[in-house]
C-alpha positions, -999 to +999 in steps of 0.1 A: +558+686+588+553+729+587+520+754+581+521+780+567+495+800+578+461+806+552+478+794+516+497+751+523+505+724+535+535+712+526+546+670+542+576+652+537+583+616+539+618+605+547+614+566+539+655+546+544+669+548+512+677+508+497+709+500+488+718+490+450+727+459+460+695+447+471+678+459+436+700+445+416+680+403+422+647+414+425+650+435+391+669+409+376+641+379+387+618+376+360+580+376+362+559+349+364+546+333+337+508+340+333+483+309+320+489+313+281+446+321+274+420+310+242+416+353+230+445+368+239+469+342+217+435+345+190+439+380+180+427+389+144+436+358+120+461+333+127+472+302+111+460+267+126+463+231+121+438+207+119+446+179+146+414+161+152+377+166+127+341+152+148+318+162+118+320+184+097+315+215+111+333+207+146+370+208+144+395+201+169+427+234+154+468+235+171+473+270+171+513+278+171+522+288+210+495+271+223+499+236+249+462+226+237+435+224+208+413+250+207+378+233+192+359+255+157+329+255+142+334+259+106+325+287+094+295+292+061+321+312+040+346+279+038+327+257+017+359+227+023+353+204+045+387+210+065+407+172+070+433+159+102+463+175+090+450+211+066+466+244+073+441+264+082+432+300+092+413+308+121+392+342+136+371+349+164+377+366+195+379+329+211+353+307+235+324+298+212+328+324+186+364+313+173+355+303+134+378+286+107+376+305+075+397+293+047+423+261+044+456+268+030+473+244+024+455+203+027+472+174+041+455+156+014+448+173-023+438+141-040+406+147-016+381+166-010+339+173-003+320+208-006+298+206+019+270+226+029+236+224+053+205+225+036+199+235-004+227+242-020+224+268-056+246+267-082+237+304-104+247+317-132+229+351-146+249+353-179+269+329-187+270+285-187+285+260-155+309+235-170+319+202-146+345+187-156+374+159-141+397+135-153+382+112-136+344+095-130+318+119-127+294+106-104+260+119-091+236+105-066+203+117-045+184+099-018+145+107-031+153+123-071+172+141-099+152+162-119+168+176-153+144+211-176+155+222-204+149+233-240+176+213-254+193+179-238+225+162-258+236+134-246+272+122-261+295+087-254+312+064-264+293+034-247+266+037-222+247+019-197+209+022-184+200+002-155+157+016-145+136-010-129+108+012-143+108+039-174+081+056-183+081+081-210+058+109-226+063+124-255+050+137-296+077+116-314+108+090-311+131+084-335+157+064-338+188+055-351+208+025-351+225-002-371+217-034-343+193-035-324+181-060-305+154-067-282+152-094-253+129-102-231+098-126-218+069-097-235+062-074-254+033-054-254+028-027-282-010-005-287-011+012-321-037+031-343-015+027-372+021-003-381+044+008-411+068-019-412+094-018-440+117-041-444+148-061-469+142-097-456+120-103-429+121-136-412+100-146-376+100-181-364+075-190-330+078-219-312+036-225-301+012-211-319+009-174-331-027-160-337-041-136-361-077-118-352-086-093-382-119-080-400-099-081-436-067-099-445-052-089-481-020-114-484+001-106-520+033-117-530+049-107-567+065-142-574+055-170-547+037-183-524+037-214-502+017-222-470+028-256-464+021-282-434+013-308-418-024-303-421-038-276-433-078-260-430-091-239-455-128-234-444-153-208-444-193-198-438-203-185-475-175-186-501-143-201-508-127-192-546-098-203-562-086-188-596-063-190-620-047-198-651-036-234-644-053-251-611-035-289-595-049-308-572-038-339-560 
């Protein structure tokens, strides 16, 4: 050690020199591998594959380079529900904040499900909305289905309607059909007026037919025939039979 008065202090340490042959093995030895951390692997957006689905919003994915599956949640912007085998993109800082943001390729492209939590509204501010499918279109609801529009058009080659109870309220109904058939146990019609125009009419009643009216007017342009095993014509006040010829018996 050397000291210079009033100015500075300087030291010099001489360490024993190591031979180059002794340092070589230490330099060539590989550094110990550190355990793979989820936050280190998932930097930004990473491609992954879905290995398990616990629900529509909870999935396990396998990232390239990770020995274990990582749990992630489906992001709100990803409406398509992932399925095992799908190739997806995941992003997040890691831990419980890892999200599945998009599905790049489906393992089975024949099936797809769009699912959200809560109410869903599809709106077009200036155009229309069209739903088309090569197969059947199935609409189901656990509560009710409501349709409201100024005009409703339905066109189909064949239609089937099965309803337990049907109630219709409207101002006017028009039916234009070639053949109409009604089959039921009972039919009740309550009207103020009934107009019926036909070219030919046939009615068959096996048991009893009763008519109650204030006045009855029946007119035939050619022939009227009443025939029964027993015929009764009664009146309280007057019975009048008027014709050019009257044959009795």
